[in-house]
C-alpha positions as CSV (number, residue, x, y, z in Angstrom):
1,M,39.4,-22.8,-6.5
2,A,36.7,-25.3,-7.4
3,E,37.1,-27.0,-4.1
4,D,36.8,-23.7,-2.2
5,G,33.7,-22.9,-4.2
6,A,32.2,-26.3,-3.3
7,I,32.9,-25.7,0.4
8,S,31.4,-22.2,0.2
9,F,28.2,-23.7,-1.5
10,L,27.9,-26.4,1.1
11,R,28.0,-23.7,3.9
12,R,25.1,-21.8,2.4
13,R,22.0,-21.9,4.6
14,K,18.4,-20.9,4.0
15,L,17.2,-18.6,6.7
16,A,13.7,-17.2,7.1
17,V,13.4,-13.8,8.8
18,V,9.9,-12.9,10.1
19,F,8.7,-9.4,11.0
20,G,5.4,-7.7,11.3
21,T,5.9,-4.3,13.1
22,R,8.1,-1.4,12.3
23,P,10.5,-2.0,15.3
24,E,11.0,-5.6,14.2
25,A,11.8,-4.5,10.6
26,I,14.2,-1.9,11.8
27,K,16.0,-4.3,14.2
28,L,16.1,-7.1,11.7
29,A,17.3,-5.1,8.7
30,P,21.0,-5.2,9.8
31,V,20.7,-9.0,10.2
32,I,19.2,-9.4,6.8
33,R,21.9,-7.2,5.3
34,E,24.7,-9.1,7.0
35,L,23.3,-12.5,5.9
36,E,22.8,-11.4,2.4
37,N,26.3,-9.9,2.3
38,Q,27.5,-13.3,3.2
39,K,25.6,-14.8,0.2
40,Q,23.1,-16.7,2.3
41,V,19.6,-17.5,1.1
42,V,17.3,-15.2,3.1
43,V,13.5,-15.5,2.9
44,K,11.8,-12.4,4.2
45,I,8.3,-13.0,5.6
46,S,6.0,-10.1,6.7
47,T,2.9,-10.8,8.8
48,G,1.7,-7.2,8.2
49,Q,0.9,-6.7,11.9
50,H,1.4,-2.9,11.5
51,K,1.3,-2.7,7.8
52,S,1.6,1.0,6.9
53,M,4.2,1.8,9.5
54,L,6.0,-1.5,8.7
55,W,6.4,-0.7,5.0
56,Q,7.9,2.7,5.7
57,A,10.8,1.0,7.5
58,L,11.2,-1.7,4.9
59,D,11.4,0.9,2.2
60,Y,14.0,2.9,4.1
61,F,16.2,0.0,4.7
62,E,15.6,-1.4,1.2
63,V,14.1,-4.7,2.4
64,I,11.6,-6.4,0.1
65,A,9.4,-9.1,1.6
66,D,9.1,-12.3,-0.2
67,H,5.8,-13.2,1.5
68,D,3.1,-11.0,3.1
69,L,0.6,-12.8,5.3
70,G,-1.7,-9.8,5.6
71,A,-2.6,-10.9,9.1
72,M,-4.4,-7.8,10.4
73,R,-8.2,-7.6,10.5
74,E,-10.3,-4.8,11.9
75,G,-11.4,-5.4,15.5
76,Q,-9.6,-8.7,15.8
77,T,-8.5,-10.0,19.2
78,L,-5.0,-11.0,20.2
79,P,-6.0,-14.7,20.1
80,D,-7.4,-14.2,16.6
81,L,-4.1,-12.5,15.4
82,L,-1.9,-15.2,17.1
83,A,-3.9,-18.1,15.6
84,R,-3.7,-16.5,12.1
85,I,0.0,-15.9,12.3
86,V,0.8,-19.4,13.5
87,A,-1.3,-21.1,10.8
88,D,-0.3,-18.9,7.9
89,C,3.4,-18.7,8.8
90,A,3.5,-22.5,9.2
91,S,2.1,-22.8,5.7
92,I,4.9,-20.6,4.3
93,L,7.5,-22.5,6.2
94,Q,6.3,-25.8,4.9
95,K,6.8,-24.5,1.3
96,E,10.1,-22.7,1.9
97,A,11.7,-25.3,4.2
98,P,14.3,-23.0,5.8
99,D,17.1,-24.3,8.0
100,V,16.4,-21.5,10.6
101,V,13.7,-19.1,11.4
102,I,14.8,-15.8,12.9
103,V,12.4,-13.8,15.0
104,Q,12.9,-10.6,17.0
105,G,11.6,-9.2,20.3
106,D,8.3,-9.8,21.9
107,T,5.5,-9.1,19.5
108,T,2.6,-11.4,18.5
109,T,4.5,-11.8,15.2
110,A,7.6,-13.1,17.0
111,L,5.6,-15.5,19.2
112,G,3.4,-16.7,16.4
113,S,6.2,-17.3,13.9
114,G,8.4,-18.8,16.6
115,L,5.6,-21.3,17.4
116,A,5.0,-22.0,13.8
117,A,8.7,-22.9,13.3
118,Y,8.8,-25.0,16.5
119,F,5.7,-27.0,15.4
120,S,7.3,-27.4,12.0
121,G,10.5,-28.8,13.5
122,I,12.7,-25.8,12.4
123,Q,15.2,-24.3,14.8
124,V,14.3,-20.8,16.1
125,A,16.8,-18.0,16.5
126,H,15.5,-15.3,18.9
127,V,17.0,-11.8,18.5
128,E,16.7,-9.6,21.5
129,A,16.2,-12.5,23.9
130,G,16.2,-12.5,27.7
131,L,14.5,-9.2,28.5
132,R,12.3,-9.5,31.6
133,T,10.3,-7.6,34.1
134,Y,8.9,-10.8,35.7
135,D,5.5,-9.1,35.8
136,D,3.2,-10.7,33.2
137,E,1.0,-7.6,33.2
138,N,3.8,-5.1,32.5
139,P,4.3,-5.1,29.6
140,F,1.3,-7.0,28.4
141,P,1.3,-9.3,26.5
142,E,5.0,-8.9,25.6
143,E,6.4,-10.2,28.9
144,A,4.7,-13.5,28.4
145,N,5.5,-13.6,24.6
146,R,9.3,-13.4,25.4
147,S,9.1,-16.0,28.1
148,I,7.3,-18.5,25.8
149,L,9.8,-17.8,23.0
150,A,12.6,-18.8,25.4
151,R,11.2,-22.3,25.7
152,V,11.1,-22.9,21.9
153,S,14.2,-21.1,20.7
154,H,17.5,-22.9,19.9
155,W,19.6,-19.7,19.7
156,H,19.2,-16.8,22.2
157,F,20.8,-13.6,21.0
158,C,20.9,-11.3,24.1
159,P,21.5,-7.6,23.9
160,T,23.1,-7.4,27.3
161,E,24.8,-9.5,30.0
162,G,21.7,-8.8,32.2
163,A,19.5,-10.5,29.6
164,R,21.9,-13.4,29.5
165,D,21.7,-13.8,33.3
166,N,17.9,-13.9,33.1
167,L,18.0,-16.8,30.8
168,L,20.6,-18.7,32.8
169,R,18.4,-18.3,35.9
170,E,15.5,-19.8,33.9
171,G,17.6,-22.9,33.0
172,I,18.5,-22.1,29.4
173,D,21.7,-23.9,28.3
174,A,24.6,-21.4,28.4
175,A,25.9,-22.8,25.1
176,Q,22.8,-21.6,23.4
177,I,23.0,-18.0,24.7
178,H,25.1,-15.3,23.0
179,V,25.5,-11.7,24.0
180,T,25.6,-9.7,20.9
181,G,24.5,-6.2,21.7
182,N,21.2,-4.9,20.3
183,T,20.7,-4.6,16.6
184,I,19.0,-1.3,17.1
185,V,22.4,0.3,17.4
186,D,23.4,-1.2,14.0
187,A,20.2,0.1,12.5
188,L,20.4,3.6,13.9
189,E,24.0,4.0,12.8
190,W,22.9,2.9,9.3
191,G,19.7,4.9,9.3
192,R,21.2,8.1,10.7
193,A,24.1,8.1,8.2
194,K,21.6,7.8,5.4
195,A,19.4,10.5,6.8
196,L,22.3,12.9,7.2
197,R,23.4,12.3,3.6
198,R,19.9,13.0,2.4
199,S,19.6,16.2,4.4
200,N,23.0,17.6,3.7
201,G,24.2,17.1,7.2
202,S,21.4,18.6,9.2
203,M,18.2,16.7,10.0
204,R,16.7,19.6,12.0
205,D,16.7,21.9,8.9
206,R,14.1,19.7,7.1
207,L,12.2,18.7,10.2
208,A,9.7,21.6,10.3
209,S,8.7,21.2,6.7
210,S,8.5,17.4,7.0
211,L,6.0,17.8,9.9
212,N,4.3,20.8,8.4
213,L,5.1,22.9,11.5
214,P,6.5,26.3,12.0
215,R,10.3,26.4,12.5
216,E,10.0,27.6,16.1
217,A,8.1,24.4,17.0
218,V,11.2,22.3,16.4
219,E,13.7,24.6,18.1
220,R,13.1,23.4,21.7
221,F,10.7,20.5,22.0
222,V,10.0,17.3,23.9
223,L,9.2,14.1,22.0
224,V,6.3,11.9,23.2
225,T,5.3,8.4,22.2
226,S,2.7,6.3,23.9
227,H,1.0,3.1,22.7
228,R,1.4,0.4,25.4
229,R,-1.6,-1.9,25.8
230,E,-1.4,-1.9,29.6
231,N,-1.7,1.9,29.5
232,F,-5.0,1.9,27.7
233,G,-7.8,3.6,29.7
234,P,-7.0,5.5,32.9
235,P,-3.2,5.4,32.6
236,L,-3.3,6.9,29.1
237,A,-5.8,9.5,30.4
238,D,-3.3,10.4,33.1
239,I,-0.6,10.8,30.4
240,C,-2.8,13.1,28.4
241,T,-3.6,15.1,31.5
242,A,0.1,15.4,32.3
243,L,1.1,16.6,28.8
244,C,-1.7,19.2,28.7
245,E,-0.7,20.5,32.1
246,L,3.0,20.6,31.1
247,E,2.2,22.5,27.9
248,S,0.1,25.1,29.9
249,R,2.9,25.6,32.5
250,R,5.9,25.8,30.1
251,E,5.8,28.4,27.4
252,D,9.4,27.7,26.6
253,I,8.8,24.3,24.9
254,S,6.7,22.6,22.3
255,I,5.6,19.0,22.8
256,I,5.5,16.8,19.6
257,W,3.4,13.6,19.8
258,P,3.3,11.2,16.8
259,V,0.0,9.5,17.7
260,H,0.0,5.7,17.2
261,L,-2.4,4.2,14.6
262,N,-4.0,1.9,17.2
263,P,-7.7,3.1,17.2
264,Q,-7.9,2.7,21.0
265,V,-5.0,5.1,21.4
266,R,-6.1,7.6,18.8
267,S,-9.7,7.9,20.0
268,Q,-8.7,8.5,23.6
269,V,-5.9,10.9,22.7
270,E,-8.1,12.9,20.3
271,R,-10.9,13.1,22.9
272,M,-8.7,14.2,25.7
273,V,-6.2,16.7,24.2
274,N,-8.5,18.6,21.9
275,H,-8.7,21.3,24.6
276,C,-5.0,21.5,25.2
277,G,-2.9,24.5,24.2
278,P,-1.3,25.1,20.8
279,R,2.2,23.9,21.7
280,L,1.0,20.3,22.2
281,L,1.4,19.2,18.6
282,R,-0.2,15.9,17.6
283,V,1.1,14.6,14.3
284,E,0.4,11.5,12.2
285,P,2.8,8.5,12.5
286,L,5.9,9.5,10.8
287,K,8.3,8.2,8.1
288,Y,11.3,6.6,9.7
289,E,13.7,9.3,8.5
290,T,11.5,12.0,10.1
291,M,11.4,10.0,13.4
292,L,15.2,9.9,13.3
293,A,15.2,13.7,12.9
294,L,12.9,14.0,16.0
295,L,15.2,11.8,18.0
296,E,18.2,13.7,16.9
297,S,16.7,17.1,17.6
298,C,14.5,16.8,20.7
299,M,15.5,17.8,24.2
300,F,14.3,14.6,25.8
301,I,11.7,11.9,25.4
302,L,8.6,10.9,27.3
303,T,7.6,7.4,26.3
304,D,6.0,4.0,27.2
305,S,7.8,2.3,24.3
306,G,10.5,-0.3,24.9
307,G,12.4,0.4,21.7
308,I,12.4,4.1,22.1
309,Q,14.3,3.6,25.4
310,E,17.1,2.0,23.4
311,E,17.0,4.7,20.7
312,A,17.2,7.4,23.3
313,A,20.4,5.8,24.6
314,V,22.0,5.8,21.2
315,F,21.1,9.4,20.6
316,H,22.1,10.3,24.2
317,K,18.7,11.8,24.9
318,P,17.3,11.6,28.5
319,V,14.2,9.4,28.5
320,L,11.3,9.5,31.0
321,I,9.6,6.1,31.0
322,M,5.8,6.3,31.5
323,R,5.4,2.7,32.8
324,K,5.3,0.7,36.0
325,A,8.3,-1.4,35.0
326,T,10.8,-1.7,32.2
327,E,12.4,-4.9,30.8
328,R,15.4,-2.7,29.9
329,P,16.8,-1.9,33.4
330,E,20.2,-1.1,31.8
331,I,18.8,2.3,30.7
332,L,18.0,3.0,34.4
333,A,21.4,1.7,35.6
334,S,23.3,3.8,33.1
335,G,21.6,7.0,34.3
336,G,20.1,7.8,30.9
337,G,16.5,6.9,31.8
338,M,14.0,7.4,34.7
339,L,11.0,5.3,35.4
340,V,8.2,7.8,36.2
341,G,5.0,5.9,35.8
342,T,1.8,7.6,34.6
343,A,0.8,9.8,37.5
344,P,0.5,13.4,36.1
345,E,2.5,15.1,38.9
346,A,5.4,12.5,38.6
347,I,5.6,13.1,34.8
348,I,5.4,16.8,35.2
349,G,7.9,16.9,38.0
350,A,10.5,14.8,36.2
351,A,10.1,16.9,33.0
352,N,10.4,20.2,34.9
353,R,13.6,18.9,36.5
354,L,15.1,18.2,33.2
355,L,14.1,21.5,31.8
356,D,15.3,23.6,34.8
357,D,18.3,21.7,36.2
358,Q,21.0,21.9,33.6
359,A,23.5,19.8,35.5
360,F,20.9,17.0,35.9
361,Y,20.1,17.2,32.2
362,Q,23.8,17.0,31.2
363,T,24.3,14.0,33.5
364,M,21.5,12.1,31.9
365,S,22.6,13.1,28.4
366,A,26.1,12.0,29.0
367,S,25.1,8.5,30.2
368,P,26.8,5.7,28.2
369,N,24.8,3.6,25.8
370,P,24.4,0.2,27.4
371,F,22.9,-1.5,24.3
372,G,25.9,-2.3,22.2
373,D,28.5,-1.1,19.7
374,G,26.8,-1.5,16.3
375,H,28.2,-4.9,15.5
376,A,25.4,-7.1,16.8
377,A,24.3,-8.3,13.3
378,E,27.8,-9.5,12.6
379,R,27.9,-11.5,15.8
380,I,24.5,-13.0,15.1
381,A,25.5,-14.1,11.6
382,A,28.8,-15.6,12.8
383,V,26.9,-17.9,15.2
384,L,24.2,-18.9,12.7
385,L,26.7,-19.6,9.9
């Protein structure tokens, strides 16, 4: 027994997990849980890139950060944020000296912490690697962030075979690439089960009160999210125009829009939709459990978010993608998503088709989830350990 214990001790590793936005926290929570269940030393580092939204997710998944860099500053530029994350994260890594640094996705936090680890001589594990549009402006700056991370990462954990193929074409060693599925599936299964327990089996029943809306507003509604940097300005104006027009044409639905905290998004949305009808319902950014209830209860989703495309697939909700390109082509190939851009008539036309063509709606809703089986975190841990 002593010998077994000694072997177990020798196999323990120290792994730093870095997150700064709510999507990162959600997608890394299952990895943290799996590593801690296997008695590894896990150092949780928050950059605080989206602090208030981030802490909601951390609280929901019972993750406590060991370090908080507090990287956000009012009015800062992307270069300012990246420089601060690289420098501050490198300082923490020097003190903690982990064996591995785990980053997720395509954010400034992922790039900055990945570079900090690389410069510090620490191996980088990139969760959700290999997603590409091959258009550096769409999404901006995320497409470039992912590509740069591929050059400095030792382990590439791909959600799909398509992501693996992208990395192989770019010359990444096949032995360093692992197809695991996307950890969002793990997180949603975990989060949804918790939400159902807390709501006695029906998330919709508590939704109206959580949003401070009348019950009829959540009976038949479309969910909207929009925050992409490349959509700032005229594209976001077109999205606002489309939603106002959709609300005026369709008395049979409500539109619920949790407006992102980014001041450029909020100021433009508030300016443009103040004159819209009463069924276009803007709400503040939501607690994670309430967002799960919206995903569970909505008819379909209009979004420019990457992560929401994955969540839509897990919940089997049709998703209309308000972007020029998506780095998640699997959602298009599966039939669960449509790329509609930001032109108002394209958005309205696709939404009306889903609302009026029941067979088309059912086909999209029944599309398979291409993003995994809920065991991605287990596969990641097995490779790292």
